[in-house]
N, C-alpha and C positions, 0 to 999 in steps of 0.2 A: 271520746268522739262519736258522734252521731252516725245514725245508718246514712244519710246523705253525702256527709263528708267521706265516709268510706268508700259509696260508690263511685265518688267524684274521684277518688286517688286511684282507685282500680281502672276506671276508665281513662285516666291521665296518663297510667301507665302502659296500656293496651296501645292508644294513639301513640306514645313515644316510641314503644319496639314496631309497629306495623310503619311508623314513619323512618325508622333508622334504617328497618331493611329496604324499603322502598327505595332509599335516598343512597344506600349502598347498591341497589342493582342498576338504579340509574346512573351511578358513577361508573360502573363497568361497562356498560352499555356505550355511553359516550366516551370514557376515557380509553376502552378497550377493544369490543368488539366493534365499533362504529369505524373508528380510525382504520381498525384491520382489512376492515370490508372497503373502505375509499382506496387504502392504498393496493390491498390485492386486485382490486379493478384497475386501478393507475398501471401497477405492474404486468397487466394482459392484455393491456391496449398499447402500451410504447413499449412492448418488448418484440424482437423480431420475431417472425413466424417459427424457425427452428433455430432457437440459441444453443450453443456448443455447451454441454455438460463435462463432467470431471470424467477422467479416465480412473481405472482402480489404484494407479501409483499417485497420481493427482487427490485422490480422495484418502489415502494413507497418510500424503504428506499434509492435507488440511487438519485431519484428526492429530497428527506430532504437534502441528501449528498450534492447536487449542490444548493439548498437555503440556507443552512448554512452556504454557503463559504467555507467548508472543503478544497476544492482544491486551496485554496488562500494559505494554510502553508501545504498540504501533496500532493505529487506528486505520482502517480500511473503507474511510470516508471524507470524500474532499468537499467541505463546507463550502455554503455560498458565501464566499467571504474573497474579497478581492487579494488578500495575502495567501490564502492558500490557492487561490486560481493562481497566482504567478508562480508559486511554488511548485504545486503539484497538476495542474492542468482542470481541464474541465470539470465542473461539481458532481459528483456520483448521483447518479439514477437510480429509482429503484429495482428498474428490472436487472441492474448489471448483477444484484445480488440473490436473484429470485431462486436459485438454487443452494443458496446457504442456510442451514438448519443443523444447531442454532447460530444465529448471526455472531459473526467476529469483528463486527464496526468496531470496537474498543471504545473505550472512555478518557484513556488518557494519552498525549503524545509525546512522550519523553523520547521516542526514536521517530524519525520520518514516518509520514502516511504511504501505505502500501498500495492503496489503489490502482495505482496506475505500475507497478513496479514490473509486470513481464513485460520484457525485452529491452528493460534497462538496462542490467547488468550481465555479464557472459556466468556462465556455469560456474565457471573455474573462480569466478569472482565471488560467487554466492559460498562455495564452499571454504575459500580461504576467510573469508568474514564470519561464518559459522564457527570455523576453526579457533579462531583468533583474531577477533574484532578490532584489537586495538594494532596490531599490525597494518589495517588498512585504515582505519579511521583514531588519530590517535589518541582524541581524546572520549572516543567512546564508553559510553557505560554499559553497553551491552554484556551480557555474560558471555563466556564462552561456550561451545558445546562438543568438546573432544568425543565424548563418548560416542558421537554419530560418525567417528573415524577411527580406521585403525592406525593409529599412531603417527599420522599426517593428513593434510586435507587434501591430498594426493590419491589418497585412498579410501574414498567415502563409503560409509555401508549404505545397504537400502534405504534405510531410516533418510540418511542424507540427502540422496536422491531423491526422495519422495518429496521431503521438504521444499526442495528446489523446483520442482516439477509444480507442486503448488504454488511457490512463489511466482513462477511462469506464466501462471493462469491469471493473474489478478490485474485486471483491464483487458485481457484479452478479448473480452464477449463482444463488448462497445467496440474495440477496434474492429474487430471482423465485419462488423453490423455493417461498417463503412459509413459513407455520406448517406447513402439510401436510407440505412437504421437510423441515422440522425432525422433525417429527413420525416420518416412515419413516426417516431417518437415525437417530435416539435407538432407535429398534425395530431396526433392523438391527445396529445397534452392538452388541447382546446385552451390553451392560456395566453392567446396573442399581447395581452395588455398587462399580463401580470409580471412586471419587471423583475421579481426574483428568480420566476420558472425559467425565464428568457436566457436566463444567465447560465444556465446548465448547455445551451446551444450557441452560443454568441462568445464562449469563453477563445483567448487566443490560441489554445492550441489543446489537443486532447491529452495528452501526455508532456507538463512541460519541465521534467528532469531534466538536469544539466548534464546527466550522464548519459541520456539516450541521443544514440549517434542522429545526428540534422541531416535531411535531405541536402543535396546539393546546392548553394545558394539560400539557404537557409540560416545560415549560421547568423548571430548580431553583427552589425559593425563595430567597430572599433573607434575607439577617439584617436586624436592624431598622437598625443603623449597618454603613457600608461603609468599607473601607482606600483613602483616596484616593490615597495614594503608589501603593500597587500599583495601582490601577485606572489612574492614568496612566500607571505603564511596561506595563500590558497594550494600553493603546491604542496608546502610541506603538509598540509591538512589532508588534500587528497589525491595527490598521487605520489608521495615518498614512499608511501608504504612497498609500491613494486619498483618505481624507477630509483629510488635512492635519493639521499639529500643533494647530490652534485649531478643526476641524471645519468650515473652508470650503469643502471639496471641490477644494483645490488641493493633493494630493498629487503627486507624481512620477510616479503610475500611474494618477491619475485621467482624463488625454487619452487617454491610450490606449486604457483601458476603455471610456469612454463617446464618444469622437470628438468632434464638434463639437455635441455636445450641451451642453455646457460652457458654451456663448456662453448657449444658451437659458435656461440654469439660473441664469445670472447676473442674469438681469431680476428673481428675486425676492430678491436682495439689496438690504435695506434700505438707507436713504441714509448711517447710521450706521458700515455697515459690518459690522454683526452680521447674523446670519443667523437668522431664527425658524424655517427649516426646509427644507431642500433639496427643490425641485418639478421636478421633469424629466418633460418632455413627451416 
């Protein structure tokens, strides 16, 4: 091999090495640093002035949520898709998770998204669900967490209380921001012509979860004729865990949610075994 050939090969190695390092640095800058700066600036500009942080209990609950792998099955990110918005509500804005580190957005949605879980279910419901998910949702694949309780869901340990406290924060910040916060975020977005970005502000509801209580007059209008088979299926899937298959308040979760009040309510059962209505004192 001649001297010129050897020099050419050495220079080729040097150029390839420098080019590879430069390409790697450019990739890190364009795919990591620059998007992070853009997202940070967007979060700062669109966020309310004083967003509510997490309490000590809520922080512990977040750690337990991550420790138990909840983010493997539950997302905390409502996407800019009509199917997501119809089921969960307004798409997630970056500032809503500004205190999340590390983030728990999740990558798979085996269970429902939890971005708007706060205020959707009662604490008793969460305790019963954590202890025995299939008592409430018969076809659930969620594992049970009996170690968070002292034998029954009406005896939650501190860890269970912390997890439920954290779940109650999901979606809280944006809801507390109210219409003023939405207007501020929309103005700071500076994206009036960006159709996708505007979807976050023009969704039908901030929280579209059907389990959430609706304001008076906000219930959807029902058709004149109903589908009894579908209604029965929905009742068994969503209601029978507490109310029982015949609506007699004898479901597997009723006692753990209502405690000893079942005995009081049973006094209102007519002699023929049918219930005209459940009255609980």
